[in-house]
C-alpha positions in Angstrom: 96.2 128.9 108.7 99.8 129.6 107.9 101.0 127.5 105.3 104.1 125.9 104.2 106.5 126.5 100.8 106.8 123.3 99.1 110.7 124.2 100.1 110.3 124.4 103.3 108.4 120.9 103.8 111.2 119.0 105.8 111.9 121.9 107.6 108.7 121.9 109.1 109.2 118.3 110.0 112.0 118.2 111.3 111.4 121.5 114.0 107.8 121.6 114.3 106.0 117.8 113.5 103.5 118.3 116.1 102.1 121.5 113.5 100.5 118.4 110.9 98.1 116.9 113.5 97.2 120.9 114.3 96.5 121.7 111.1 94.7 118.3 110.6 92.5 119.8 113.8 91.4 122.9 112.6 91.5 122.1 109.1 88.3 123.7 107.1 86.2 120.5 106.1 82.9 120.2 103.6 80.2 117.8 102.6 81.0 114.6 101.0 79.0 115.8 97.6 77.8 118.9 96.7 74.7 119.7 95.4 74.9 117.5 92.1 75.8 114.8 93.6 79.2 114.0 91.8 82.8 113.4 93.2 86.1 114.3 91.1 88.9 113.1 93.2 93.0 113.2 91.8 94.2 110.3 92.9 98.1 110.5 94.4 98.4 106.7 96.1 100.5 105.3 93.5 103.8 106.2 94.5 103.8 104.2 97.9 102.6 100.6 96.1 106.2 101.6 94.2 104.3 102.5 91.1 106.1 105.6 90.2 105.6 105.0 85.8 103.5 107.5 83.9 103.7 105.5 79.7 107.0 105.1 78.9 109.1 106.7 81.9 108.8 104.2 84.7 110.0 106.9 87.0 107.7 109.7 86.3 107.0 110.1 89.5 110.5 109.8 90.9 110.3 113.5 92.3 108.3 114.4 95.4 108.5 118.1 94.5 107.3 118.1 90.9 104.2 116.0 92.4 103.6 118.3 94.7 104.0 121.0 92.7 101.2 118.9 90.0 98.7 118.4 92.8 98.5 121.8 93.9 98.0 122.9 90.4 94.9 120.0 90.2 93.4 120.3 93.2 93.3 124.3 93.0 91.2 124.4 90.1 87.4 125.1 90.2 85.4 121.6 90.4 88.1 119.0 92.0 86.4 117.9 95.0 89.3 116.3 96.8 92.1 114.1 97.0 93.1 110.7 97.3 96.5 109.6 99.4 98.8 107.9 101.6 99.6 110.1 104.7 102.8 111.4 103.7 101.3 113.3 100.6 98.5 114.4 102.4 100.3 115.6 105.5 102.8 118.0 102.7 99.5 118.6 100.8 98.0 119.7 104.6 100.7 121.7 105.2 100.9 123.5 101.9 97.0 124.6 102.6 96.0 122.6 99.9 93.1 120.6 101.7 91.4 123.4 102.7 87.6 122.8 101.8 87.9 119.5 99.8 87.5 116.1 100.6 90.8 113.8 101.9 90.3 110.5 101.2 92.9 108.4 102.9 94.7 105.1 100.9 94.3 102.5 103.6 96.5 99.2 102.0 99.5 99.9 99.5 102.0 96.2 100.6 101.2 95.0 97.6 104.2 96.4 96.0 104.4 96.4 91.9 106.2 93.5 90.8 106.7 91.6 94.1 106.6 88.1 94.6 103.7 89.2 96.3 102.0 91.9 94.9 98.7 90.2 95.4 98.9 90.2 99.7 97.7 94.0 99.8 97.7 94.7 103.4 96.8 97.8 105.2 100.2 99.5 105.4 98.6 103.3 106.1 95.6 104.9 107.4 94.1 102.4 109.4 90.4 104.0 110.0 90.7 105.2 113.1 93.6 107.3 112.1 91.2 108.5 109.4 88.8 109.3 112.3 91.4 111.0 114.6 92.7 113.4 111.8 89.0 114.5 110.1 89.8 112.6 107.2 86.6 111.9 104.7 86.7 107.9 104.1 89.1 105.4 103.2 90.4 104.0 100.1 91.5 100.0 99.7 92.9 98.2 96.6 91.2 95.1 96.9 92.3 92.1 93.8 91.0 89.4 93.8 93.2 86.3 92.0 91.2 82.9 92.7 94.6 80.9 92.3 96.8 83.0 95.1 95.2 82.1 99.0 96.3 85.4 100.0 93.2 87.0 98.7 91.0 85.7 101.4 93.2 87.8 103.9 93.1 90.7 101.3 89.5 90.1 101.3 88.8 89.8 104.5 90.9 92.7 105.9 88.7 95.0 103.6 85.6 93.5 105.0 86.9 95.0 108.6 87.5 98.3 107.0 84.6 98.5 105.3 82.7 98.1 108.4 84.8 100.0 110.7 84.9 103.2 108.8 81.1 102.7 108.3 81.1 102.6 112.0 82.8 106.0 111.8 80.7 107.5 109.0 83.2 107.7 106.8 83.0 106.5 102.9 84.8 103.6 102.5 85.6 103.2 98.8 86.5 100.0 97.8 88.9 99.6 94.3 87.6 96.1 92.9 89.7 93.5 90.4 89.7 90.3 89.4 92.9 89.2 88.5 95.9 86.7 87.7 99.2 86.2 87.0 100.9 86.2 83.7 104.1 85.9 82.4 105.1 86.3 86.0 103.4 89.8 86.4 99.7 90.7 88.1 97.1 91.3 85.7 94.1 92.7 86.3 91.2 91.6 84.1 88.9 94.1 82.4 86.7 92.5 80.3 83.0 93.0 81.9 81.9 89.5 82.8 84.9 89.7 85.7 84.5 93.5 86.6 81.1 92.1 87.1 82.3 89.8 89.0 84.0 91.9 91.1 81.1 94.1 92.0 79.2 91.3 93.1 81.9 90.1 95.9 82.8 93.8 96.4 79.5 95.3 97.4 79.5 92.5 99.8 82.0 93.0 102.1 81.5 94.7 105.7 78.6 95.4 106.9 76.6 97.7 107.0 77.2 99.1 103.2 75.4 102.8 104.1 79.0 104.3 103.5 80.4 102.1 100.8 81.3 103.5 97.1 82.8 101.4 94.6 86.2 102.8 92.3 85.6 100.7 88.6 88.1 101.3 85.5 86.5 102.1 82.6 85.5 99.1 80.3 83.8 97.5 77.1 79.5 97.1 78.1 80.1 99.5 80.7 76.2 99.7 80.7 76.1 96.2 81.7 78.6 96.5 84.0 76.5 99.2 85.7 73.6 97.1 86.0 75.7 94.8 88.7 75.4 97.6 91.7 73.2 100.2 93.2 76.6 101.8 95.2 77.6 105.0 94.3 80.4 104.9 91.7 83.5 106.7 91.1 85.8 105.4 87.5 89.4 105.6 87.6 91.7 106.8 85.2 94.3 104.5 85.0 97.5 104.7 83.1 97.3 107.7 80.6 97.2 105.4 77.1 96.2 106.8 73.8 95.1 109.6 72.6 93.5 112.3 75.4 90.6 113.3 73.3 89.8 109.1 72.9 89.4 109.3 77.4 87.4 112.1 77.9 85.3 111.0 75.2 85.4 107.5 76.9 84.7 109.2 80.1 82.0 111.5 79.5 79.7 108.5 77.8 80.8 106.7 81.5 79.6 109.3 83.4 75.7 108.9 81.8 74.8 105.9 83.6 73.2 106.1 86.5 75.5 104.6 89.1 78.0 106.8 87.7 79.0 109.2 90.7 82.2 110.9 89.2 86.3 110.5 88.8 89.1 109.2 90.1 91.6 110.5 88.3 95.7 110.6 89.2 98.3 110.1 86.1 95.8 111.3 83.3 95.2 114.5 84.8 99.2 114.8 86.8 101.2 114.1 83.1 99.0 115.2 80.6 101.1 114.6 77.1 101.1 118.6 76.8 102.3 118.9 80.2 99.4 121.7 80.8 97.8 120.3 84.3 95.6 122.9 84.6 94.2 122.8 81.1 93.5 118.7 81.7 91.8 119.3 84.6 89.7 121.4 83.5 88.6 119.3 80.9 87.4 116.8 83.2 85.7 119.3 85.8 83.5 120.1 83.4 82.8 116.8 82.5 81.5 115.8 86.3 80.5 118.7 87.3 79.5 120.2 84.0 80.1 124.3 83.0 81.7 126.2 85.9 81.9 129.9 86.5 
């Protein structure tokens, strides 16, 4: 399959937009999990929610070319199972040949824009379940923030439940990312204490039916063993916005990956924008943590 260099992506979109659909149809796919039952997925759906910052740089992900080049490096490393992204990013990576034999997880609801008055209204504005199935993607992910003081949470829960059911009906992974959230000084804040995380797990686990294809995407929090005891659903841990010493972050992942429900990591900015700039090295560390020593 002919691939497209990053410098020619716009030209292909102008002159051959049909090529994207053809390449999705021809893409080589893989089983969701391999023999070890574990996954390392690179997340790249932040920009569609207006979240472009990494550490103190509020516009770190402003350059799409730079982001795509970092993603191609990350996805090419041994032990990386796939990418989580919005249609614009996944279509570009597809054209570049980066998704062959990899998982492609579609990010579904990006309507809760960072900093907006309606941020907790996490509407489904990207992939729908039928789009994911039609294009041969491997699953869908939904952010499900639960604010007990915001009536809009009810609509978010209902939409997430519908998405879980639709994906399950198509035999596709439904990746639910729940948080108990609140507003503090006008900003949406996710509550990352153990009890709040446990409550979010209990609520998210009951969304949609059947639950046969539901996975959870959860933060690394304190008392994680007790938190993970709240579910039997396969769980991937998120990396979040990288803060602090990278060695401390890797150590926390290593401990968390030993807990039985945890089956891997979904990490974006921590791997794509490491402090030393070495994307490949950061990804290799995460891959070894998830899959063990790689050839």
